[in-house]
N, CA and C atoms as a LAMMPS dump frame, in Angstrom:
ITEM: TIMESTEP
0
ITEM: NUMBER OF ATOMS
171
ITEM: BOX BOUNDS ff ff ff
-5.0000000000000000e+02 5.0000000000000000e+02
-5.0000000000000000e+02 5.0000000000000000e+02
-5.0000000000000000e+02 5.0000000000000000e+02
ITEM: ATOMS id mol type element x y z
1 1 1 N 0.835 -1.186 0
2 1 2 C 0 0 0
3 1 3 C 0.877 1.246 0
4 2 1 N 0.308 2.292 -0.556
5 2 2 C 0.997 3.576 -0.637
6 2 3 C 0.18 4.613 0.115
7 3 1 N 0.863 5.469 0.854
8 3 2 C 0.205 6.571 1.559
9 3 3 C 0.68 7.885 0.971
10 4 1 N -0.205 8.86 0.978
11 4 2 C 0.124 10.202 0.506
12 4 3 C 0.224 11.116 1.717
13 5 1 N 1.316 11.857 1.786
14 5 2 C 1.573 12.758 2.914
15 5 3 C 1.621 14.193 2.406
16 6 1 N 0.884 15.068 3.052
17 6 2 C 0.902 16.498 2.744
18 6 3 C 2.152 17.122 3.356
19 7 1 N 2.825 17.982 2.585
20 7 2 C 3.995 18.707 3.085
21 7 3 C 3.757 20.185 2.803
22 8 1 N 3.703 20.983 3.85
23 8 2 C 3.439 22.407 3.69
24 8 3 C 4.643 23.266 4.008
25 9 1 N 4.494 24.544 3.712
26 9 2 C 5.519 25.538 4.02
27 9 3 C 6.847 25.238 3.317
28 10 1 N 6.761 24.851 2.055
29 10 2 C 7.955 24.548 1.248
30 10 3 C 8.441 25.852 0.613
31 11 1 N 9.738 26.145 0.677
32 11 2 C 10.243 27.34 -0.019
33 11 3 C 9.917 27.262 -1.516
34 12 1 N 9.583 28.394 -2.105
35 12 2 C 9.183 28.423 -3.509
36 12 3 C 10.271 27.927 -4.448
37 13 1 N 11.51 28.001 -4.026
38 13 2 C 12.619 27.591 -4.892
39 13 3 C 12.889 26.081 -4.867
40 14 1 N 12.218 25.339 -3.993
41 14 2 C 12.435 23.901 -3.861
42 14 3 C 11.891 23.152 -5.075
43 15 1 N 12.681 22.193 -5.565
44 15 2 C 12.24 21.358 -6.674
45 15 3 C 11.673 20.048 -6.135
46 16 1 N 10.944 19.332 -6.989
47 16 2 C 10.391 18.042 -6.578
48 16 3 C 11.509 17.063 -6.25
49 17 1 N 12.601 17.112 -6.979
50 17 2 C 13.726 16.22 -6.721
51 17 3 C 14.363 16.519 -5.363
52 18 1 N 14.514 17.787 -5.009
53 18 2 C 15.065 18.16 -3.701
54 18 3 C 14.15 17.699 -2.569
55 19 1 N 12.846 17.845 -2.77
56 19 2 C 11.876 17.411 -1.759
57 19 3 C 11.97 15.901 -1.549
58 20 1 N 12.035 15.171 -2.638
59 20 2 C 12.136 13.711 -2.576
60 20 3 C 13.432 13.289 -1.88
61 21 1 N 14.528 13.934 -2.227
62 21 2 C 15.824 13.605 -1.624
63 21 3 C 15.837 13.893 -0.126
64 22 1 N 15.253 15.019 0.285
65 22 2 C 15.23 15.391 1.694
66 22 3 C 14.483 14.357 2.532
67 23 1 N 13.314 13.926 2.073
68 23 2 C 12.508 12.992 2.844
69 23 3 C 12.953 11.54 2.689
70 24 1 N 13.786 11.238 1.712
71 24 2 C 14.258 9.863 1.541
72 24 3 C 15.201 9.44 2.666
73 25 1 N 15.667 10.391 3.473
74 25 2 C 16.481 10.058 4.645
75 25 3 C 15.66 9.289 5.679
76 26 1 N 14.331 9.413 5.609
77 26 2 C 13.448 8.794 6.597
78 26 3 C 12.72 7.571 6.071
79 27 1 N 12.914 7.252 4.804
80 27 2 C 12.262 6.106 4.188
81 27 3 C 12.193 6.287 2.685
82 28 1 N 11.748 5.257 2.001
83 28 2 C 11.678 5.313 0.546
84 28 3 C 10.518 6.192 0.09
85 29 1 N 10.825 7.176 -0.737
86 29 2 C 9.817 8.068 -1.3
87 29 3 C 9.55 7.607 -2.73
88 30 1 N 8.308 7.25 -3.008
89 30 2 C 7.945 6.775 -4.338
90 30 3 C 7.842 7.943 -5.31
91 31 1 N 7.19 9.019 -4.874
92 31 2 C 7.093 10.206 -5.728
93 31 3 C 6.905 11.447 -4.869
94 32 1 N 7.267 12.579 -5.455
95 32 2 C 7.097 13.876 -4.809
96 32 3 C 6.468 14.809 -5.838
97 33 1 N 5.507 15.598 -5.371
98 33 2 C 4.813 16.509 -6.279
99 33 3 C 4.62 17.841 -5.566
100 34 1 N 5.082 18.918 -6.186
101 34 2 C 4.879 20.266 -5.654
102 34 3 C 3.777 20.913 -6.487
103 35 1 N 2.81 21.486 -5.817
104 35 2 C 1.671 22.103 -6.487
105 35 3 C 2.059 23.5 -6.963
106 36 1 N 1.719 23.798 -8.215
107 36 2 C 2.057 25.094 -8.81
108 36 3 C 0.799 25.818 -9.27
109 37 1 N 0.919 27.13 -9.415
110 37 2 C -0.176 27.938 -9.942
111 37 3 C -0.259 27.74 -11.448
112 38 1 N -1.454 27.594 -11.961
113 38 2 C -1.632 27.369 -13.4
114 38 3 C -1.132 28.531 -14.24
115 39 1 N -1.478 29.727 -13.857
116 39 2 C -1.182 30.9 -14.672
117 39 3 C 0.31 31.216 -14.74
118 40 1 N 1.008 31.069 -13.611
119 40 2 C 2.413 31.492 -13.561
120 40 3 C 3.396 30.334 -13.508
121 41 1 N 2.945 29.157 -13.095
122 41 2 C 3.85 28.024 -12.939
123 41 3 C 4.667 28.082 -11.662
124 42 1 N 4.407 29.078 -10.833
125 42 2 C 5.137 29.274 -9.585
126 42 3 C 4.602 28.338 -8.504
127 43 1 N 5.497 27.862 -7.658
128 43 2 C 5.125 26.978 -6.561
129 43 3 C 4.113 27.661 -5.65
130 44 1 N 3.177 26.868 -5.13
131 44 2 C 2.204 27.399 -4.175
132 44 3 C 2.664 27.161 -2.733
133 45 1 N 3.838 26.534 -2.547
134 45 2 C 4.401 26.372 -1.215
135 45 3 C 3.993 25.106 -0.49
136 46 1 N 3.364 24.177 -1.212
137 46 2 C 3.018 22.897 -0.588
138 46 3 C 3.061 21.799 -1.643
139 47 1 N 3.081 20.556 -1.149
140 47 2 C 3.13 19.432 -2.072
141 47 3 C 2.743 18.145 -1.38
142 48 1 N 2.958 17.038 -2.082
143 48 2 C 2.573 15.729 -1.578
144 48 3 C 3.678 14.72 -1.847
145 49 1 N 3.861 13.799 -0.914
146 49 2 C 4.804 12.692 -1.054
147 49 3 C 4.023 11.389 -1.053
148 50 1 N 4.442 10.448 -1.878
149 50 2 C 3.879 9.114 -1.822
150 50 3 C 4.952 8.203 -1.242
151 51 1 N 4.598 7.484 -0.163
152 51 2 C 5.541 6.6 0.52
153 51 3 C 4.842 5.278 0.826
154 52 1 N 5.638 4.25 1.074
155 52 2 C 5.092 2.959 1.492
156 52 3 C 4.491 3.109 2.896
157 53 1 N 3.503 2.277 3.212
158 53 2 C 2.821 2.337 4.506
159 53 3 C 3.782 2.345 5.688
160 54 1 N 4.736 1.428 5.684
161 54 2 C 5.634 1.299 6.837
162 54 3 C 6.544 2.53 6.98
163 55 1 N 6.824 3.249 5.884
164 55 2 C 7.676 4.432 5.95
165 55 3 C 6.892 5.684 6.341
166 56 1 N 5.576 5.618 6.265
167 56 2 C 4.743 6.783 6.581
168 56 3 C 4.8 7.129 8.075
169 57 1 N 5.037 6.153 8.904
170 57 2 C 5.1 6.411 10.345
171 57 3 C 6.272 7.303 10.665
C-alpha cells in the first residue's frame, strides 16, 4: 500500500527532486509533487509525497 503525505511551508525555490531527496532520509519516497499555480507556474508552497505504509510512520 501507498500513503500520501501532505507537506506544507515549502520554499518556492524547492524542486520536486530536492523534496524527494530530503525525505528519503526517513524512508523510501515513491514520488514527490509540488503544487504550482496554473497561470504562472510558480510553486504554491506545498506538495505531496507518496511513501510505502511502513515508511509513513
